[in-house]
N, C-alpha and C positions, 0 to 999 in steps of 0.2 A: 855841537854847532849852535851858537847863540842866535837868537832871533835878531835879524838886521834892524838897527834903529832907523827911524825915518830920516830921510835926507833933508838937510837944511838948505832951502833954495833962496833964502832971503838975501844971500850975498850976490846973487845974480850971475855967478860964475857958471860956466858951462862945463860939465864933466865930460871926460873923453868917452867915446862910444865903447860899449862893452865888447870884449873879445872872448871867443871860445877856443878851447883847445881839445882836439880829439886825441885821446891817448893813443900812442903809437905813431903819430904823425911826426914830421921831421923836427919841428921845434915850436914852442909856444909862440903865438902871434901870427901864425900862418893863416892865409885866407881860408874861409869855410865855404868854398865854392865847388868842392868836389863831391860827387855822389856816385854811389855804386850804380853802374849802368847795366841794365838787363835787356835782353833782346825783346822780352815781352812787355817792357815798360814803354808806354806811349804817352805823349803829352796830351792830356785830356783835362778839361775843366770839371768834368763830372765823373766821379768814381763811386761805385756802389759796392758795398761790402758783400752782399749775397750774390755772388757771380752765377749761382744756379737758379736764380729767381724764375726763369722761364721754364724750368722743368716741373714735372708733377711733384706733388709732395712725397710720393714714394721714391721717386728718383733722387730728390734732394736728400732724403734720409740715407740712401745708399752712398752718397758722396761725402757724408760727414766722416771725419777721421775715426770717431769712436766705433763705426760700423766694422772696421777691420778687426776690432777686438771683441766683437759680440760673443763669439764662442768662448774666448778666454775668460771673459767676465762671468758668464754663466757657469763655467767649469769651476772657477775659484769660489763662487758663491756656494756651489754644491759641496766643495771640499772643506772650506774654512768657515768658521763661525763669523769672522769679521774680515772684510776686505777694504783696504784703503786704496782709493783710486786717485792718482794725481793727473789731472788733465788741464791743459792750458785753456783759457777762455776761448770759446768758439769751436771746441772739438765736438760739442753736441751731447755732453754727459748729462746735463740737466733734463733734457727732453727725451733722450733715446734710451738711457739705461732703465728708467722705470718701465718703458714699453717692452724692452727685452725681457724684463722680469715677468711682466704680464703675459707675454706670448709664451714664456716657458712654463706657465702654469702656477706661478707663485700666488696668484689671486683666486685660485680654485678652492673648492671644498669649504666655502664660507669664509675664507681668509681674505685679508686686505693688505695691500702694499702701502706703506706710509712713506711719504717723501717730505722732508722738512726744508723750509727756506727761512733765512733770517728776517725777511721783511714781508709784509702783507702784499705789497705790490708784486713782488717776485712770485709769491705763491699763486696769486690769481693769474698773472700773465703766462707763467710756464704751464699752469693747468689748462688755460684756454688754448694754448698752442698744441698741447698733447691731445686734447679733445678734438681739435680740428684735424690733426694728423690721423687720428683713429676714426674720424667721421662719426662721432657720437655726440649726443647732447651733453652740454656742460651740466654736471650734477647727477648724471646717471652712472655710467660705468666709470667715468673719470670725474672727480669732484674736488672741491677745496673746502678747507675749514680754517677760518681766521677768526680773530676775536670779534664777537658780535655779528658774525655772518657765517652760517652753516649752509653750504651749497653741496650737500651730499645726500645720497639715498641710503638709508640704513640697510636695505636688502640688496640693492643692485651695485653700489659703488665698490669696485675692486681696487682702484688706484686713487689714493687720497693724498692731495697736496695740502700741507698745513704749515703754519708758522711753528717755530720751535717752542714758543710759549704755549701753544695749544696742544702740542704733544705732551708737555708736562701735565696739562689739564687732563688729557686722556689717561696718563699714568695714575693720576689721583683717583679717577673713576675705576680703572682696571689696572692694578699694580703690576701685573705680569703681562700686560698687553696681549691678552689671550686671543683677540680678534686679528692680530697682525702676524703675518708669516715672516715679514722682512721690513726693516726700517732703513731708509736711506737719508743720511744727514748731508745735505748739499751745502755748498759754499762754507765749509767748515773752517776755511782759512781766515774768515772774519773773526773767529773766536768770540762770538757774541756771548753774553752772560748765560742765556738759556741753552746755547749749544754746549757749553762746558758742563752745565748741570745735567743735560741729557746724557752726555758721555759717561758721567759718573753713575747715573741711574741705570743706563744700559749695561754697564759692567756688572752691576748687582743682579739685574734681571736675567742676564745670560747665564749666570751661575744656577739659576732656578729653571731656566728654559733652554735646553741644549738645541732645540729646533729653531729658536729665534735667530735670524741672521741680521747682520748689520753691515751696511756699506757706508763708508765715510768718503765723500768726494770733495776735492779742493783744487784750487789753481796753484797755490804757493805753499801749502802746508808742509810742516816737517813730518814727513810720512813715518820715519823711524820712531819718533816719539809716540805717535798715535798707535802704531802697530805694537810697540812694546807695552803700551798701557792696556791693550785688550788681549795680548797674548798670554794665556795661562800656562804655557809650557815652561816648566822650571828646570827641565833637563837640557842636555846639550844636543839631543836628537831632534833635528829639524823636522823629522816626519811627524812629530807630535805638536807642531805649531798649530795654534788656533786662529792666527791672523796672518794675512799676506798683503803684499803691495803690488799694484799694477800702475804703470805709467803710460799715459796716452799722449802722443804728440799732438800739437795744435795745428792750426791752419794759418801760420804766421810767416811773414817775410822778415829778412834781416833788418835790424834797426841800428843805425849809427848813433852812438852816444857822444855828446859834446858837453864839456864842462867849462865853467868860467876859469880864467887864469888866476884871478884874485877874488877874494870875497867881495860881495857887492853890498852897498849901504841901503838900498831901497829896491826890493824885488818887484814892487808894483811898477815903478818907473822903467826898470830894465825889462820887465815882461813886455811892456808896450814897445820899447825899442827893438826887442828881439822879433816881435811880430812884424814890425815894419821892415826889419832887415830880411827876414824870410820872404816877405812879399816881393821885395825888389830883387833878391838874388837867387831865389830857389824856383824850381819848376812848379807848375800848377799842382795843387793839392791843398786840402783843408787843414786848418790849424786848430789844435785843442790846447788851451791854457789852463793849468791847474792852479787854483788859489785856495784860500782857507775858508772864506765865508761870503755871505751875501753882500756885505758892505764893500769888501775888496772887489768882488765881481762887478758890482755896479760902477765903482770908481774907475776900474780899468776899461769897462765898456764905454764910459763917457770919454775917456782919454783916446781910445781907439777910434771912436766916431769922429772926434776932432781931427785925428790924423787922416782918416778916410776922406774927409772933406777937402783936404789939401792935395789929394791925388790929381794928376792931370786927367782931363775929361776922356782922352783916348786910351788911357791905361786900364789894366785889369782892375775891376772894382773890388771893394771889401764889403762883405756882409757880416756885421758884428752881432752875435747872439749870446745872451746870458743863459746860464743853466745852473739852477740851485733848487733845493728841495721845496721851498715855499713859493716858487714861481707858478703863476696860474697855468693850468693845463694847456690852454691854447698856445701860450707862448713857449711852453716846453716842447710842444709838438713841432714848432718851427725848426728846432735843432735837427730833427730827423728828416726834414724835407730835402728834396733834391736841390743841389746848388745850381743857381741860374747860370746861363752861358756867360763866359768872360767874367766870372766872379769867383773870388776865393772866400770861402766861409771860414770865419774865425769864431770858435765857440769858447767862451770864457766860463769856466765851471768850477764848482767845488769838487770834493772827492767823490761826489755822487757819480761822476763819470769814470771813476777808477774801476769799479767792478759792477755797479748796479745797472748801467746802461751801456749800449754799444752804439756809437754814432758813425754813420756811414761816411766814407771818403776821407777819414783823417789820415794824414801822411806826416804831419809835423806835430811834435809835442813840446810844450814849454812847461817845465816843472819848477815851481817856486821852492820846493823842498820842505814845505811845512803843511800841517794838517790841524784842524780843530777837532779835538776829541773830548769826550766827557770824562771828568775826573772827580773823585770823591775825597773830601777832606774829613777824616774821622774825628778830628779835633773840634771842628765846627758843625759837623753833621750836614754839610752842604755839598751838593753836586753842582759843578760848574763846567763850562766849556773853556778849555785852555788851548792856546796855540803852541804846538810842539813840533820838533823835527820829525819827518816821516821815517819809516824804517827802510832798510835796503829792499825788503820784499815789496813794499808799496811803491818804491821808486822804480823797480823793475816792472811791476804791474802797469804803472803809468806809461813807461817807455814802450811796453808791448802794444799799447793802443795805436802806435804809429805804424805797426807792421801788418795791418789787416788787409790792406789793398795792394800795396807794393812795397818795395824797400823804402823805409822811412827814416826819419831823423828825430832824435830826442835831445832837446836843449835843456840842460839842468843849470839852474841859476845858482849854482854853488860849485865849489872846487872838488876835484877828485879826492883830495885829502879829507874833506868834510864828509864825502860819501862813505869813505872807508871807516869813519868814526861813528856812522849811524848804527843804531841797533839792528840786528839781523831781522827781527820781526817786531811787529807792534805788540805792546803789552796787552795781554788778554783782558777783556772787559771785566772779567770777574775779579781781577786784582786792583781795579780802580773804580769799583762801584759800591753803592750802598747795599749791604748784605741782608738788611731786614726782610725784604720780600723773598729772598732766596731761603733764608732760615725758616720763615713761615711756611713756605711750600714744602720744604723737606720735613719739617715737623709734622705737617698734615699727612705726609706720606708714611709716617711712622718711623722716621729716622731720628732717633732720640739724641744720639751723640754726633753732633755736626762736625766736631773736630776730627773724628776718625773717618768721616766720609771721604771717599776717594775722589778728590778733585784732580783733573789733569794738571792744572796749575793752581796750587792752594792759595786762597786769598790771604792777605795780611791779617795777623791776629787782631790788630786794632779795629779793623773793619768788622770782624766777627763780634767782638765785644760790643762795639757801638750798635750793631744790629740787634743783639740780645737786649741791650739797655732800652732801645726804642720799643721793642715788642713788649718788654716788661712794663714800661711806662704806659703803653696803650692797653694793657690788661690782657694781651693775647697769651702770655706765658706766666707761670707761677714762680714762686721763689726758687724752685728746683729746675727752672728752665724747661719745664714740661708744658705742652700745649694745653690750655684750658679747654675742657671738653666742648663747651657751647660757644662762647664768644670767639675763641681762637679758631675753631673749625669754621665758623661762619665767615670770619675775616678771610680765611684762606680760600674759601669758595668764590669770593668776589674776584673778578678779573681786573682788579685795581691794586694800587699800592696800599700797604697796611693803613696808612693815615686816612686815605679816602674811604677805605672799607669801614674803619671805626667811625668816621664822621657820619656815614649813612646809617650805620646800625644804632647810633645814639641820637640821630637827628629828631626822631619822634619825641624824645624826652624834652627837647628844647623847642618843640613846636615849629620846626622849619624844615621838615623832611622834603617838601615839594621843592623848595629853593636849593636844598642840598643835592637833590637829584639833578637839577639843572646845572649846578656848578660841576658836579662829578662828570656829567655827560659832556659838557662843553670843554672841559680841560683835556678830554681824550682826543679832541680835534687838534691836529698839529697847527693849522693855520686858519683861524676864524676870519681874519681880515686879509684881503688881497691887496698887494701893492704892485700894480703894473709898472714896469720900468719907465714908461713914458708919462705916467700920471701920478707921480708920487705925492705932489702937493695936494691934489684933489682928494686922494685916498686918505691922507692925514687929516684933512678937514672933516671928512665923513666919520672917521674914527672918533674924533673929539665929541661928536654928537651923542655917542653912547658912553663916554667916559664920565665917571663920577669920582668924587673925593674919597668915597669909602673904599676904593681899591678895585683891582682887576676882576675879582670874583663877582662883585656886584655889577661891574660893567658887562661881564659875560651873561649875567642874568638878564640885563636890559636887552642885549642883542637877541637872546633866545626868545624872550617874551614878545619883542617887536617882530621877530620872524614868524611867530605863530599868529600875532595880531593881523599881519598883512597876508595871511593865508598861505604861508610857505611859498611865496612868489619868487620865481627866478629873476624876473625883470627887476623887482625891488632890490634883490641882492646885488644885481649888477650895478644898479644905480648908486648903491651905498658901499660898493667895493667889498662885499661880503662873500664868503666861500659857500655858494649854494649847496654843492654836493656835501661839503663838510657839515653844514647845518642840518641837512636831511639825515645825515648819519648820526648827528647828535640826538635827533628826535628818536631814531631807532634805538640808540644806546640807552637813552633815558627810559624808554618803555621797557627794555630788558631789565635794567636795574630796578625799575619800579616793581616788576613782577617778582624779583628776588626779595624786595622789602615786604611785599604782601606774603610771600612764602614764609618769612621769618616773623610775621605778625607785627611789623613795625607800622604804627599809625601814620597815615598820609595826611599831614597837616601843613597848611601854608601860614606863614607869619603875616601875610597880607600887607606887604610893603614895609613892615616895621623892622628894617634891617639895621 
């Protein structure tokens, strides 16, 4: 499926309205005004996903689908070394399975239960929910460990939520994970770079530790592939299997899938038309539109606002809300608020709404069929974001978002033939990433032969060669591709990319270690500048006040120094459209990196503005 070209509107001709066809209906071109009618479906302008919100926390836990499998899960964990659990989003696997393990005693006798998440936000939010359900202080019995933030107690924490990157750090400190009795890899279907590395490392560790258990949970993962990867049984006798699979049903209603009859030339325009069509022809229920990036989201939001202004005063209103990663937190929270009376909420989002968050009340999904992903070009050595067709698994995941409240509908802005041509699953991140950081970590763990390391999905040879070349150029490895004892090990210990690690370690020689620390800390913040959707012009003007000809890195130094000069003031950040929480985090990160430089006896010198 090729990316649709932009439509040429200069001719002034009006294109015919888009039509959808539901497979199995009488013929293409039929009206899309039929919906599955259920006795329990009622016309309501406000729908809430958590139908058990009025119950106590304990009662809510008993209502989750995963509770019916509690004993099965604990039995499989006792019997098998690895258990693969496939559970649809909303079944409760992320919050409940760790608690079942804790209640069954897997956190006793000084052991700890480790639960990984692909993202920092997920690790913290899931940990907070579990601590709330258990009625304990965050950081005591239940805690989290993310990069630059350790909220655990060395003696009391029995259940630890951490990012997959931090689990690799734990393995670097303790290669056999001797403090852990069981590891749970959550959201493994995302196949993040670190998740794949952990799977390869866990396969090696389990050969040395028969008592270390592993649970891999996912919403859409190929369970047979994972199970086969960890199953060490080479005979035909199933009794000797070391891995097993368990499937948990979700809490979803049926979703009708609709496709376009013909390919469309401009999915942004047709997304707006489809929202308008749903608003006028379908029953009350909120709409979620999937697009590829911030620019597309803001463009469609502007177009929908124009359409909303044309609505008759006495008709149902439209509330248009954007949702993307760099959106300021207060604006993000508006997406989760209850929809006002006589109003239909329309959320225009990137793929952050696919698995990372759950928005209440969504009944209709509009899927553009594309996603923006990170890709690495080994010839140029550059990572970039490219727009590419989604996978069938992602398309089904998106469609499933319409079935959380009642029977829903998913409108795919592509034909059924194009859907059939889509790849079954997204290419794992490890096959489209820079391998230099991975190689450095594996070398630091004592894995000399990277080529023979068991990857679930082996990376391209070109990427491995390019990664080795970069590490050699940085001085981390020698002519035989072995890790240099001092410099290479120090670089591996920094929670940064190899280039930033080398920059910090040699910054003292160039007399600019203070500035290097500021640059390294500021680049770890995803969004230094905030761009509210209603104040884009003002935020751009404020950004220019910090910008200099010497480049973005010097601009970041200017922002950091101004933040300190004005006393780390939240009001000042708000005035200049700066991310206050992000800058506070940059200060913390800089202090931690500074302590590491002191540990390695790197002189702390400022170039005094001579940049």
